[in-house]
HTML snippet that shows the backbone in 3Dmol.js (N, CA, C, O; Angstrom):
<script src="https://3Dmol.org/build/3Dmol-min.js"></script>
<div id="view" style="width:600px;height:400px;position:relative"></div>
<script>
const pdb = `
ATOM      1  N   MET A   1      -7.009 -18.522   0.054  1.00  0.00           N
ATOM      2  CA  MET A   1      -6.681 -17.759   1.487  1.00  0.00           C
ATOM      3  C   MET A   1      -7.281 -17.582   2.229  1.00  0.00           C
ATOM      4  O   MET A   1      -8.294 -16.911   2.030  1.00  0.00           O
ATOM      5  N   SER A   2      -7.022 -18.025   3.327  1.00  0.00           N
ATOM      6  CA  SER A   2      -8.091 -18.021   4.712  1.00  0.00           C
ATOM      7  C   SER A   2      -7.881 -16.271   5.293  1.00  0.00           C
ATOM      8  O   SER A   2      -6.842 -15.630   5.136  1.00  0.00           O
ATOM      9  N   GLU A   3      -8.863 -15.866   5.824  1.00  0.00           N
ATOM     10  CA  GLU A   3      -9.067 -14.487   6.346  1.00  0.00           C
ATOM     11  C   GLU A   3      -9.581 -14.450   7.688  1.00  0.00           C
ATOM     12  O   GLU A   3     -10.364 -15.314   8.081  1.00  0.00           O
ATOM     13  N   ASN A   4      -9.210 -13.552   8.379  1.00  0.00           N
ATOM     14  CA  ASN A   4     -10.079 -13.606   9.627  1.00  0.00           C
ATOM     15  C   ASN A   4      -9.981 -12.076  10.139  1.00  0.00           C
ATOM     16  O   ASN A   4      -9.021 -11.412   9.747  1.00  0.00           O
ATOM     17  N   ALA A   5     -10.889 -11.519  10.956  1.00  0.00           N
ATOM     18  CA  ALA A   5     -10.870 -10.093  11.556  1.00  0.00           C
ATOM     19  C   ALA A   5     -10.566 -10.060  12.948  1.00  0.00           C
ATOM     20  O   ALA A   5     -10.817 -11.038  13.653  1.00  0.00           O
ATOM     21  N   VAL A   6     -10.034  -8.998  13.421  1.00  0.00           N
ATOM     22  CA  VAL A   6      -9.734  -8.850  14.940  1.00  0.00           C
ATOM     23  C   VAL A   6      -9.765  -7.481  14.905  1.00  0.00           C
ATOM     24  O   VAL A   6      -9.924  -6.791  13.898  1.00  0.00           O
ATOM     25  N   THR A   7      -9.581  -7.040  16.228  1.00  0.00           N
ATOM     26  CA  THR A   7      -9.631  -5.725  16.472  1.00  0.00           C
ATOM     27  C   THR A   7      -8.177  -5.211  16.769  1.00  0.00           C
ATOM     28  O   THR A   7      -7.277  -6.037  16.917  1.00  0.00           O
ATOM     29  N   VAL A   8      -7.982  -4.156  16.840  1.00  0.00           N
ATOM     30  CA  VAL A   8      -6.558  -3.668  16.947  1.00  0.00           C
ATOM     31  C   VAL A   8      -6.115  -3.933  18.464  1.00  0.00           C
ATOM     32  O   VAL A   8      -4.929  -3.987  18.790  1.00  0.00           O
ATOM     33  N   ARG A   9      -7.143  -4.089  19.329  1.00  0.00           N
ATOM     34  CA  ARG A   9      -6.732  -4.740  20.801  1.00  0.00           C
ATOM     35  C   ARG A   9      -5.876  -6.196  20.520  1.00  0.00           C
ATOM     36  O   ARG A   9      -4.723  -6.504  20.823  1.00  0.00           O
ATOM     37  N   GLU A  10      -6.826  -6.869  19.888  1.00  0.00           N
ATOM     38  CA  GLU A  10      -6.635  -8.266  19.782  1.00  0.00           C
ATOM     39  C   GLU A  10      -5.493  -8.819  19.173  1.00  0.00           C
ATOM     40  O   GLU A  10      -4.963  -9.901  19.428  1.00  0.00           O
ATOM     41  N   ALA A  11      -5.044  -7.662  18.038  1.00  0.00           N
ATOM     42  CA  ALA A  11      -4.293  -7.882  16.985  1.00  0.00           C
ATOM     43  C   ALA A  11      -2.586  -7.487  18.393  1.00  0.00           C
ATOM     44  O   ALA A  11      -1.662  -8.276  18.587  1.00  0.00           O
ATOM     45  N   ARG A  12      -2.717  -6.394  18.922  1.00  0.00           N
ATOM     46  CA  ARG A  12      -1.784  -5.916  19.831  1.00  0.00           C
ATOM     47  C   ARG A  12      -1.211  -7.088  20.542  1.00  0.00           C
ATOM     48  O   ARG A  12      -0.051  -7.503  20.535  1.00  0.00           O
ATOM     49  N   ALA A  13      -2.411  -7.599  21.244  1.00  0.00           N
ATOM     50  CA  ALA A  13      -2.245  -8.604  22.004  1.00  0.00           C
ATOM     51  C   ALA A  13      -1.778  -9.909  21.467  1.00  0.00           C
ATOM     52  O   ALA A  13      -1.075 -10.508  22.281  1.00  0.00           O
ATOM     53  N   HIS A  14      -1.941 -10.471  20.444  1.00  0.00           N
ATOM     54  CA  HIS A  14      -1.468 -11.710  19.883  1.00  0.00           C
ATOM     55  C   HIS A  14      -0.814 -11.365  18.446  1.00  0.00           C
ATOM     56  O   HIS A  14      -1.119 -12.091  17.500  1.00  0.00           O
ATOM     57  N   LEU A  15      -0.169 -10.579  18.300  1.00  0.00           N
ATOM     58  CA  LEU A  15       0.742  -9.894  17.272  1.00  0.00           C
ATOM     59  C   LEU A  15       1.521 -11.004  16.887  1.00  0.00           C
ATOM     60  O   LEU A  15       1.547 -11.103  15.660  1.00  0.00           O
ATOM     61  N   ALA A  16       2.124 -11.817  17.432  1.00  0.00           N
ATOM     62  CA  ALA A  16       3.060 -12.930  17.229  1.00  0.00           C
ATOM     63  C   ALA A  16       2.555 -13.998  16.325  1.00  0.00           C
ATOM     64  O   ALA A  16       3.074 -14.472  15.315  1.00  0.00           O
ATOM     65  N   ASP A  17       1.140 -14.339  17.059  1.00  0.00           N
ATOM     66  CA  ASP A  17       0.248 -15.683  16.303  1.00  0.00           C
ATOM     67  C   ASP A  17      -0.268 -15.113  15.326  1.00  0.00           C
ATOM     68  O   ASP A  17      -0.559 -16.024  14.551  1.00  0.00           O
ATOM     69  N   HIS A  18      -0.685 -13.750  14.702  1.00  0.00           N
ATOM     70  CA  HIS A  18      -1.063 -13.205  13.705  1.00  0.00           C
ATOM     71  C   HIS A  18       0.053 -13.410  12.784  1.00  0.00           C
ATOM     72  O   HIS A  18      -0.052 -14.208  11.852  1.00  0.00           O
ATOM     73  N   ILE A  19       1.062 -12.768  12.982  1.00  0.00           N
ATOM     74  CA  ILE A  19       2.228 -13.004  12.162  1.00  0.00           C
ATOM     75  C   ILE A  19       2.719 -14.387  11.655  1.00  0.00           C
ATOM     76  O   ILE A  19       3.336 -14.540  10.601  1.00  0.00           O
ATOM     77  N   ASN A  20       2.357 -15.442  12.576  1.00  0.00           N
ATOM     78  CA  ASN A  20       2.774 -16.862  12.371  1.00  0.00           C
ATOM     79  C   ASN A  20       1.620 -17.320  11.500  1.00  0.00           C
ATOM     80  O   ASN A  20       1.647 -18.473  11.069  1.00  0.00           O
ATOM     81  N   ARG A  21       0.415 -16.360  11.146  1.00  0.00           N
ATOM     82  CA  ARG A  21      -0.663 -17.079  10.727  1.00  0.00           C
ATOM     83  C   ARG A  21      -0.459 -16.673   9.153  1.00  0.00           C
ATOM     84  O   ARG A  21      -0.707 -17.360   8.162  1.00  0.00           O
ATOM     85  N   ALA A  22       0.024 -15.459   9.223  1.00  0.00           N
ATOM     86  CA  ALA A  22       0.485 -14.816   7.827  1.00  0.00           C
ATOM     87  C   ALA A  22       1.706 -15.570   7.113  1.00  0.00           C
ATOM     88  O   ALA A  22       1.716 -15.810   5.905  1.00  0.00           O
ATOM     89  N   GLU A  23       2.772 -15.928   8.032  1.00  0.00           N
ATOM     90  CA  GLU A  23       3.817 -16.982   7.412  1.00  0.00           C
ATOM     91  C   GLU A  23       3.136 -17.968   6.629  1.00  0.00           C
ATOM     92  O   GLU A  23       3.397 -18.137   5.437  1.00  0.00           O
ATOM     93  N   GLN A  24       1.918 -18.895   7.510  1.00  0.00           N
ATOM     94  CA  GLN A  24       1.088 -19.793   6.702  1.00  0.00           C
ATOM     95  C   GLN A  24       0.190 -19.434   5.510  1.00  0.00           C
ATOM     96  O   GLN A  24      -0.516 -20.242   4.907  1.00  0.00           O
ATOM     97  N   GLY A  25       0.296 -18.197   5.260  1.00  0.00           N
ATOM     98  CA  GLY A  25      -0.527 -17.800   4.193  1.00  0.00           C
ATOM     99  C   GLY A  25      -1.992 -17.392   4.573  1.00  0.00           C
ATOM    100  O   GLY A  25      -2.914 -17.611   3.788  1.00  0.00           O
ATOM    101  N   ALA A  26      -2.187 -16.809   5.763  1.00  0.00           N
ATOM    102  CA  ALA A  26      -3.212 -16.527   6.062  1.00  0.00           C
ATOM    103  C   ALA A  26      -3.555 -14.911   6.171  1.00  0.00           C
ATOM    104  O   ALA A  26      -2.863 -14.248   6.944  1.00  0.00           O
ATOM    105  N   SER A  27      -4.197 -14.513   5.711  1.00  0.00           N
ATOM    106  CA  SER A  27      -4.128 -13.130   6.188  1.00  0.00           C
ATOM    107  C   SER A  27      -5.061 -12.522   7.125  1.00  0.00           C
ATOM    108  O   SER A  27      -6.102 -13.164   7.266  1.00  0.00           O
ATOM    109  N   THR A  28      -4.945 -11.299   7.896  1.00  0.00           N
ATOM    110  CA  THR A  28      -5.678 -11.090   9.076  1.00  0.00           C
ATOM    111  C   THR A  28      -6.089  -9.336   8.944  1.00  0.00           C
ATOM    112  O   THR A  28      -5.279  -8.410   8.974  1.00  0.00           O
ATOM    113  N   ILE A  29      -7.346  -9.254   8.816  1.00  0.00           N
ATOM    114  CA  ILE A  29      -7.946  -7.896   8.748  1.00  0.00           C
ATOM    115  C   ILE A  29      -8.315  -7.354  10.298  1.00  0.00           C
ATOM    116  O   ILE A  29      -8.965  -7.903  11.187  1.00  0.00           O
ATOM    117  N   ILE A  30      -7.647  -6.076  10.258  1.00  0.00           N
ATOM    118  CA  ILE A  30      -7.548  -5.646  11.501  1.00  0.00           C
ATOM    119  C   ILE A  30      -8.633  -4.282  11.616  1.00  0.00           C
ATOM    120  O   ILE A  30      -8.526  -3.303  10.877  1.00  0.00           O
ATOM    121  N   THR A  31      -9.666  -4.419  12.664  1.00  0.00           N
ATOM    122  CA  THR A  31     -10.822  -3.533  12.754  1.00  0.00           C
ATOM    123  C   THR A  31     -10.803  -2.601  13.692  1.00  0.00           C
ATOM    124  O   THR A  31     -10.399  -3.063  14.759  1.00  0.00           O
ATOM    125  N   ARG A  32     -11.090  -1.408  13.735  1.00  0.00           N
ATOM    126  CA  ARG A  32     -11.298  -0.341  14.727  1.00  0.00           C
ATOM    127  C   ARG A  32     -12.395   0.076  14.629  1.00  0.00           C
ATOM    128  O   ARG A  32     -12.690   0.735  13.632  1.00  0.00           O
ATOM    129  N   ASN A  33     -13.609  -0.257  15.924  1.00  0.00           N
ATOM    130  CA  ASN A  33     -14.675   0.435  15.894  1.00  0.00           C
ATOM    131  C   ASN A  33     -15.611  -0.318  14.831  1.00  0.00           C
ATOM    132  O   ASN A  33     -16.565   0.324  14.390  1.00  0.00           O
ATOM    133  N   GLY A  34     -15.415  -1.580  14.405  1.00  0.00           N
ATOM    134  CA  GLY A  34     -15.765  -2.381  13.851  1.00  0.00           C
ATOM    135  C   GLY A  34     -15.879  -2.520  12.064  1.00  0.00           C
ATOM    136  O   GLY A  34     -16.614  -3.184  11.332  1.00  0.00           O
ATOM    137  N   ALA A  35     -14.661  -1.450  11.782  1.00  0.00           N
ATOM    138  CA  ALA A  35     -14.636  -0.885  10.405  1.00  0.00           C
ATOM    139  C   ALA A  35     -13.060  -1.511  10.238  1.00  0.00           C
ATOM    140  O   ALA A  35     -12.297  -1.346  11.189  1.00  0.00           O
ATOM    141  N   PRO A  36     -12.670  -2.090   9.263  1.00  0.00           N
ATOM    142  CA  PRO A  36     -11.428  -2.869   8.778  1.00  0.00           C
ATOM    143  C   PRO A  36     -10.494  -1.360   8.591  1.00  0.00           C
ATOM    144  O   PRO A  36     -10.981  -0.444   7.928  1.00  0.00           O
ATOM    145  N   VAL A  37      -9.427  -1.249   9.098  1.00  0.00           N
ATOM    146  CA  VAL A  37      -8.612  -0.347   8.660  1.00  0.00           C
ATOM    147  C   VAL A  37      -7.337  -0.689   8.693  1.00  0.00           C
ATOM    148  O   VAL A  37      -6.591   0.287   8.766  1.00  0.00           O
ATOM    149  N   ALA A  38      -6.647  -2.049   8.656  1.00  0.00           N
ATOM    150  CA  ALA A  38      -5.532  -2.492   8.065  1.00  0.00           C
ATOM    151  C   ALA A  38      -5.381  -3.858   7.988  1.00  0.00           C
ATOM    152  O   ALA A  38      -5.984  -4.644   8.719  1.00  0.00           O
ATOM    153  N   ALA A  39      -4.512  -4.205   7.034  1.00  0.00           N
ATOM    154  CA  ALA A  39      -4.517  -6.111   7.130  1.00  0.00           C
ATOM    155  C   ALA A  39      -3.144  -6.569   7.312  1.00  0.00           C
ATOM    156  O   ALA A  39      -2.221  -5.834   6.961  1.00  0.00           O
ATOM    157  N   LEU A  40      -2.932  -7.662   7.803  1.00  0.00           N
ATOM    158  CA  LEU A  40      -1.407  -8.302   8.103  1.00  0.00           C
ATOM    159  C   LEU A  40      -1.805  -9.265   7.002  1.00  0.00           C
ATOM    160  O   LEU A  40      -2.880  -9.865   6.990  1.00  0.00           O
ATOM    161  N   VAL A  41      -0.844  -9.370   6.064  1.00  0.00           N
ATOM    162  CA  VAL A  41      -0.889 -10.356   4.844  1.00  0.00           C
ATOM    163  C   VAL A  41       0.410 -11.081   4.826  1.00  0.00           C
ATOM    164  O   VAL A  41       1.424 -10.565   5.298  1.00  0.00           O
ATOM    165  N   PRO A  42       0.402 -12.169   4.336  1.00  0.00           N
ATOM    166  CA  PRO A  42       1.862 -12.786   3.886  1.00  0.00           C
ATOM    167  C   PRO A  42       2.514 -11.997   2.929  1.00  0.00           C
ATOM    168  O   PRO A  42       2.007 -11.339   2.021  1.00  0.00           O
ATOM    169  N   ILE A  43       3.872 -12.154   3.275  1.00  0.00           N
ATOM    170  CA  ILE A  43       4.710 -10.882   2.308  1.00  0.00           C
ATOM    171  C   ILE A  43       4.674 -11.594   0.824  1.00  0.00           C
ATOM    172  O   ILE A  43       4.943 -10.868  -0.133  1.00  0.00           O
ATOM    173  N   ALA A  44       4.417 -12.714   0.627  1.00  0.00           N
ATOM    174  CA  ALA A  44       4.386 -12.653  -1.140  1.00  0.00           C
ATOM    175  C   ALA A  44       2.994 -12.126  -1.650  1.00  0.00           C
ATOM    176  O   ALA A  44       2.933 -11.436  -2.668  1.00  0.00           O
ATOM    177  N   ASP A  45       1.926 -12.448  -0.955  1.00  0.00           N
ATOM    178  CA  ASP A  45       0.912 -11.263  -1.253  1.00  0.00           C
ATOM    179  C   ASP A  45       1.061  -9.922  -1.686  1.00  0.00           C
ATOM    180  O   ASP A  45       0.756  -9.387  -2.752  1.00  0.00           O
ATOM    181  N   PHE A  46       1.737  -9.359  -0.369  1.00  0.00           N
ATOM    182  CA  PHE A  46       2.303  -8.018  -0.481  1.00  0.00           C
ATOM    183  C   PHE A  46       3.059  -7.751  -1.526  1.00  0.00           C
ATOM    184  O   PHE A  46       2.954  -6.655  -2.075  1.00  0.00           O
ATOM    185  N   ASN A  47       3.910  -8.665  -1.960  1.00  0.00           N
ATOM    186  CA  ASN A  47       5.057  -8.343  -3.094  1.00  0.00           C
ATOM    187  C   ASN A  47       4.377  -8.416  -4.191  1.00  0.00           C
ATOM    188  O   ASN A  47       4.627  -7.510  -4.985  1.00  0.00           O
ATOM    189  N   ALA A  48       3.327  -9.449  -4.631  1.00  0.00           N
ATOM    190  CA  ALA A  48       2.767  -9.756  -5.604  1.00  0.00           C
ATOM    191  C   ALA A  48       1.566  -7.990  -5.757  1.00  0.00           C
ATOM    192  O   ALA A  48       1.318  -7.637  -6.910  1.00  0.00           O
ATOM    193  N   LEU A  49       1.238  -7.500  -5.100  1.00  0.00           N
ATOM    194  CA  LEU A  49       0.275  -6.495  -4.860  1.00  0.00           C
ATOM    195  C   LEU A  49       1.074  -5.124  -5.234  1.00  0.00           C
ATOM    196  O   LEU A  49       0.577  -4.092  -5.684  1.00  0.00           O
ATOM    197  N   GLU A  50       2.557  -5.406  -4.906  1.00  0.00           N
ATOM    198  CA  GLU A  50       3.456  -4.163  -5.087  1.00  0.00           C
ATOM    199  C   GLU A  50       3.629  -4.170  -6.429  1.00  0.00           C
ATOM    200  O   GLU A  50       3.099  -3.237  -7.032  1.00  0.00           O
ATOM    201  N   GLU A  51       4.373  -5.165  -7.210  1.00  0.00           N
ATOM    202  CA  GLU A  51       4.544  -5.506  -8.564  1.00  0.00           C
ATOM    203  C   GLU A  51       3.395  -5.300  -9.181  1.00  0.00           C
ATOM    204  O   GLU A  51       3.661  -4.637 -10.183  1.00  0.00           O
ATOM    205  N   ALA A  52       1.985  -5.561  -9.111  1.00  0.00           N
ATOM    206  CA  ALA A  52       0.874  -5.486 -10.069  1.00  0.00           C
ATOM    207  C   ALA A  52       0.615  -3.966 -10.002  1.00  0.00           C
ATOM    208  O   ALA A  52       0.190  -3.456 -11.039  1.00  0.00           O
ATOM    209  N   ALA A  53       0.868  -2.934  -8.613  1.00  0.00           N
ATOM    210  CA  ALA A  53       0.505  -1.561  -8.822  1.00  0.00           C
ATOM    211  C   ALA A  53       1.565  -1.001  -9.667  1.00  0.00           C
ATOM    212  O   ALA A  53       1.211  -0.064 -10.383  1.00  0.00           O
ATOM    213  N   ASP A  54       2.765  -1.366  -9.737  1.00  0.00           N
ATOM    214  CA  ASP A  54       4.105  -0.845 -10.312  1.00  0.00           C
ATOM    215  C   ASP A  54       3.578  -1.320 -11.925  1.00  0.00           C
ATOM    216  O   ASP A  54       3.419  -0.383 -12.707  1.00  0.00           O
ATOM    217  N   GLU A  55       3.382  -2.324 -12.297  1.00  0.00           N
ATOM    218  CA  GLU A  55       2.850  -2.543 -13.582  1.00  0.00           C
ATOM    219  C   GLU A  55       1.658  -1.564 -14.374  1.00  0.00           C
ATOM    220  O   GLU A  55       1.678  -1.068 -15.500  1.00  0.00           O
ATOM    221  N   LEU A  56       0.612  -1.508 -13.281  1.00  0.00           N
ATOM    222  CA  LEU A  56      -0.512  -0.746 -13.873  1.00  0.00           C
ATOM    223  C   LEU A  56       0.188   0.456 -13.772  1.00  0.00           C
ATOM    224  O   LEU A  56       0.627   0.680 -14.901  1.00  0.00           O
ATOM    225  N   LEU A  57       0.457   1.176 -13.154  1.00  0.00           N
ATOM    226  CA  LEU A  57       1.309   2.638 -13.341  1.00  0.00           C
ATOM    227  C   LEU A  57       1.810   2.863 -14.320  1.00  0.00           C
ATOM    228  O   LEU A  57       1.536   3.846 -15.008  1.00  0.00           O
ATOM    229  N   SER A  58       2.783   1.875 -14.647  1.00  0.00           N
ATOM    230  CA  SER A  58       3.915   1.634 -15.676  1.00  0.00           C
ATOM    231  C   SER A  58       2.871   1.528 -17.059  1.00  0.00           C
ATOM    232  O   SER A  58       3.087   2.366 -17.934  1.00  0.00           O
ATOM    233  N   ARG A  59       2.205   0.938 -17.198  1.00  0.00           N
ATOM    234  CA  ARG A  59       1.144   1.299 -18.358  1.00  0.00           C
ATOM    235  C   ARG A  59       0.513   2.168 -18.568  1.00  0.00           C
ATOM    236  O   ARG A  59       0.146   2.490 -19.698  1.00  0.00           O
ATOM    237  N   GLU A  60       0.230   2.772 -17.501  1.00  0.00           N
ATOM    238  CA  GLU A  60      -0.914   4.002 -17.535  1.00  0.00           C
ATOM    239  C   GLU A  60       0.131   5.256 -18.137  1.00  0.00           C
ATOM    240  O   GLU A  60      -0.040   5.968 -19.127  1.00  0.00           O
ATOM    241  N   ALA A  61       1.138   5.242 -17.266  1.00  0.00           N
ATOM    242  CA  ALA A  61       2.308   6.226 -17.957  1.00  0.00           C
ATOM    243  C   ALA A  61       2.442   5.954 -19.466  1.00  0.00           C
ATOM    244  O   ALA A  61       2.279   6.827 -20.318  1.00  0.00           O
ATOM    245  N   GLU A  62       2.702   4.878 -19.685  1.00  0.00           N
ATOM    246  CA  GLU A  62       3.015   4.464 -21.166  1.00  0.00           C
ATOM    247  C   GLU A  62       2.180   4.999 -22.278  1.00  0.00           C
ATOM    248  O   GLU A  62       2.560   5.447 -23.359  1.00  0.00           O
ATOM    249  N   ALA A  63       0.728   4.845 -21.717  1.00  0.00           N
ATOM    250  CA  ALA A  63      -0.364   5.518 -22.221  1.00  0.00           C
ATOM    251  C   ALA A  63      -0.440   6.813 -22.947  1.00  0.00           C
ATOM    252  O   ALA A  63      -0.763   7.177 -24.078  1.00  0.00           O
ATOM    253  N   VAL A  64       0.046   7.443 -21.695  1.00  0.00           N
ATOM    254  CA  VAL A  64       0.123   8.976 -21.485  1.00  0.00           C
ATOM    255  C   VAL A  64       0.512   9.048 -22.494  1.00  0.00           C
ATOM    256  O   VAL A  64      -0.167   9.362 -23.471  1.00  0.00           O
ATOM    257  N   LEU A  65       2.148   8.672 -22.509  1.00  0.00           N
ATOM    258  CA  LEU A  65       3.164   9.129 -23.325  1.00  0.00           C
ATOM    259  C   LEU A  65       2.701   8.918 -24.764  1.00  0.00           C
ATOM    260  O   LEU A  65       2.796   9.920 -25.473  1.00  0.00           O
ATOM    261  N   ALA A  66       2.236   7.853 -25.316  1.00  0.00           N
ATOM    262  CA  ALA A  66       1.771   7.496 -26.352  1.00  0.00           C
ATOM    263  C   ALA A  66       0.917   8.353 -27.234  1.00  0.00           C
ATOM    264  O   ALA A  66       1.074   8.653 -28.417  1.00  0.00           O
ATOM    265  N   GLU A  67      -0.249   8.754 -26.181  1.00  0.00           N
ATOM    266  CA  GLU A  67      -1.101  10.007 -26.592  1.00  0.00           C
ATOM    267  C   GLU A  67      -0.479  11.166 -26.788  1.00  0.00           C
ATOM    268  O   GLU A  67      -1.173  12.077 -27.241  1.00  0.00           O
ATOM    269  N   GLY A  68       0.889  11.422 -26.521  1.00  0.00           N
ATOM    270  CA  GLY A  68       1.363  12.833 -26.563  1.00  0.00           C
ATOM    271  C   GLY A  68       1.273  13.617 -25.346  1.00  0.00           C
ATOM    272  O   GLY A  68       1.576  14.810 -25.333  1.00  0.00           O
ATOM    273  N   GLY A  69       0.889  13.026 -24.383  1.00  0.00           N
ATOM    274  CA  GLY A  69       0.219  13.497 -23.031  1.00  0.00           C
ATOM    275  C   GLY A  69       1.638  14.273 -22.319  1.00  0.00           C
ATOM    276  O   GLY A  69       2.772  13.813 -22.450  1.00  0.00           O
ATOM    277  N   PRO A  70       1.330  15.453 -21.600  1.00  0.00           N
ATOM    278  CA  PRO A  70       2.284  16.093 -21.014  1.00  0.00           C
ATOM    279  C   PRO A  70       3.434  15.330 -20.311  1.00  0.00           C
ATOM    280  O   PRO A  70       3.369  14.224 -19.775  1.00  0.00           O
ATOM    281  N   THR A  71       4.464  16.127 -20.425  1.00  0.00           N
ATOM    282  CA  THR A  71       5.796  15.514 -19.824  1.00  0.00           C
ATOM    283  C   THR A  71       6.375  16.433 -18.671  1.00  0.00           C
ATOM    284  O   THR A  71       6.027  17.613 -18.630  1.00  0.00           O
ATOM    285  N   VAL A  72       7.170  15.962 -17.821  1.00  0.00           N
ATOM    286  CA  VAL A  72       8.077  17.015 -17.102  1.00  0.00           C
ATOM    287  C   VAL A  72       9.506  16.826 -16.811  1.00  0.00           C
ATOM    288  O   VAL A  72       9.947  15.677 -16.756  1.00  0.00           O
ATOM    289  N   THR A  73      10.322  17.904 -16.606  1.00  0.00           N
ATOM    290  CA  THR A  73      11.513  17.157 -16.235  1.00  0.00           C
ATOM    291  C   THR A  73      11.718  16.925 -14.738  1.00  0.00           C
ATOM    292  O   THR A  73      11.004  17.208 -13.776  1.00  0.00           O
ATOM    293  N   MET A  74      12.802  16.378 -14.821  1.00  0.00           N
ATOM    294  CA  MET A  74      13.228  15.727 -12.990  1.00  0.00           C
ATOM    295  C   MET A  74      13.326  16.976 -12.217  1.00  0.00           C
ATOM    296  O   MET A  74      13.145  16.960 -11.000  1.00  0.00           O
ATOM    297  N   ALA A  75      13.599  18.046 -12.852  1.00  0.00           N
ATOM    298  CA  ALA A  75      14.185  19.250 -11.847  1.00  0.00           C
ATOM    299  C   ALA A  75      12.345  19.830 -11.695  1.00  0.00           C
ATOM    300  O   ALA A  75      12.054  20.305 -10.597  1.00  0.00           O
ATOM    301  N   GLU A  76      11.434  19.783 -12.561  1.00  0.00           N
ATOM    302  CA  GLU A  76      10.142  20.198 -12.477  1.00  0.00           C
ATOM    303  C   GLU A  76       9.446  19.125 -11.046  1.00  0.00           C
ATOM    304  O   GLU A  76       8.990  19.490  -9.962  1.00  0.00           O
ATOM    305  N   LEU A  77       9.588  17.960 -11.527  1.00  0.00           N
ATOM    306  CA  LEU A  77       9.037  16.963 -10.640  1.00  0.00           C
ATOM    307  C   LEU A  77       9.436  17.129  -9.208  1.00  0.00           C
ATOM    308  O   LEU A  77       8.644  16.919  -8.289  1.00  0.00           O
ATOM    309  N   LEU A  78      10.706  17.521  -9.026  1.00  0.00           N
ATOM    310  CA  LEU A  78      11.233  17.658  -7.767  1.00  0.00           C
ATOM    311  C   LEU A  78      10.650  18.951  -6.751  1.00  0.00           C
ATOM    312  O   LEU A  78      10.267  19.028  -5.583  1.00  0.00           O
ATOM    313  N   ALA A  79      10.831  19.996  -8.007  1.00  0.00           N
ATOM    314  CA  ALA A  79      10.490  21.173  -7.402  1.00  0.00           C
ATOM    315  C   ALA A  79       8.722  21.289  -6.841  1.00  0.00           C
ATOM    316  O   ALA A  79       8.337  21.882  -5.834  1.00  0.00           O
ATOM    317  N   ASP A  80       8.034  20.681  -7.641  1.00  0.00           N
ATOM    318  CA  ASP A  80       6.696  20.410  -7.409  1.00  0.00           C
ATOM    319  C   ASP A  80       6.789  19.615  -6.023  1.00  0.00           C
ATOM    320  O   ASP A  80       6.190  20.161  -5.096  1.00  0.00           O
ATOM    321  N   LEU A  81       7.387  18.519  -5.758  1.00  0.00           N
ATOM    322  CA  LEU A  81       7.282  17.663  -4.725  1.00  0.00           C
ATOM    323  C   LEU A  81       7.575  18.395  -3.423  1.00  0.00           C
ATOM    324  O   LEU A  81       6.787  18.340  -2.478  1.00  0.00           O
ATOM    325  N   PHE A  82       8.846  19.160  -3.376  1.00  0.00           N
ATOM    326  CA  PHE A  82       9.245  19.940  -2.272  1.00  0.00           C
ATOM    327  C   PHE A  82       8.273  20.884  -2.034  1.00  0.00           C
ATOM    328  O   PHE A  82       7.867  20.952  -0.874  1.00  0.00           O
ATOM    329  N   THR A  83       7.690  21.806  -3.048  1.00  0.00           N
ATOM    330  CA  THR A  83       6.347  22.719  -2.667  1.00  0.00           C
ATOM    331  C   THR A  83       5.468  22.218  -2.009  1.00  0.00           C
ATOM    332  O   THR A  83       5.078  22.716  -0.953  1.00  0.00           O
ATOM    333  N   GLU A  84       5.020  21.189  -2.491  1.00  0.00           N
ATOM    334  CA  GLU A  84       3.864  20.403  -1.709  1.00  0.00           C
ATOM    335  C   GLU A  84       4.081  19.913  -0.268  1.00  0.00           C
ATOM    336  O   GLU A  84       3.253  19.951   0.642  1.00  0.00           O
ATOM    337  N   HIS A  85       5.202  19.497  -0.226  1.00  0.00           N
ATOM    338  CA  HIS A  85       5.722  19.046   1.390  1.00  0.00           C
ATOM    339  C   HIS A  85       5.929  20.208   2.072  1.00  0.00           C
ATOM    340  O   HIS A  85       5.433  20.251   3.198  1.00  0.00           O
ATOM    341  N   GLY A  86       6.589  21.251   1.651  1.00  0.00           N
ATOM    342  CA  GLY A  86       6.636  22.369   2.421  1.00  0.00           C
ATOM    343  C   GLY A  86       5.428  23.509   2.879  1.00  0.00           C
ATOM    344  O   GLY A  86       5.595  24.446   3.659  1.00  0.00           O
ATOM    345  N   GLU A  87       4.033  23.105   2.083  1.00  0.00           N
ATOM    346  CA  GLU A  87       3.002  23.791   2.040  1.00  0.00           C
ATOM    347  C   GLU A  87       2.478  23.536   3.364  1.00  0.00           C
ATOM    348  O   GLU A  87       2.262  24.442   4.169  1.00  0.00           O
ATOM    349  N   GLY A  88       2.221  22.016   3.653  1.00  0.00           N
ATOM    350  CA  GLY A  88       2.012  21.616   5.027  1.00  0.00           C
ATOM    351  C   GLY A  88       2.552  21.561   6.281  1.00  0.00           C
ATOM    352  O   GLY A  88       2.071  21.005   7.268  1.00  0.00           O
ATOM    353  N   THR A  89       3.623  22.195   6.187  1.00  0.00           N
ATOM    354  CA  THR A  89       4.529  22.197   7.511  1.00  0.00           C
ATOM    355  C   THR A  89       4.401  23.680   7.959  1.00  0.00           C
ATOM    356  O   THR A  89       4.071  24.577   7.183  1.00  0.00           O
ATOM    357  N   ALA A  90       4.721  23.886   9.426  1.00  0.00           N
ATOM    358  CA  ALA A  90       4.404  25.269   9.780  1.00  0.00           C
ATOM    359  C   ALA A  90       5.554  25.514  10.729  1.00  0.00           C
ATOM    360  O   ALA A  90       5.675  26.607  11.282  1.00  0.00           O
TER     361      ALA A  90
END
`;
const viewer = $3Dmol.createViewer("view");
viewer.addModel(pdb, "pdb");
viewer.setStyle({}, {cartoon: {color: "spectrum"}});
viewer.zoomTo();
viewer.render();
</script>
């Protein structure tokens, strides 16, 4: 896979070109102040990464359950999610 790095300004100015490069299989790293902050990648690479992350999380969850790890009900999970979300808002 070919890869290049561009600034945010360059990425904005030539977004269509970078999208075309992604369609051809090349990734583009976008930098801000010299540090990588984002990547424009071919959709196949993105999908593969998402699938790999899902598989890893599934294996970790199965391992926790096999060891008799803690479980929560869907109601508990949703309550925790909404409580966390509500704490940061004012």
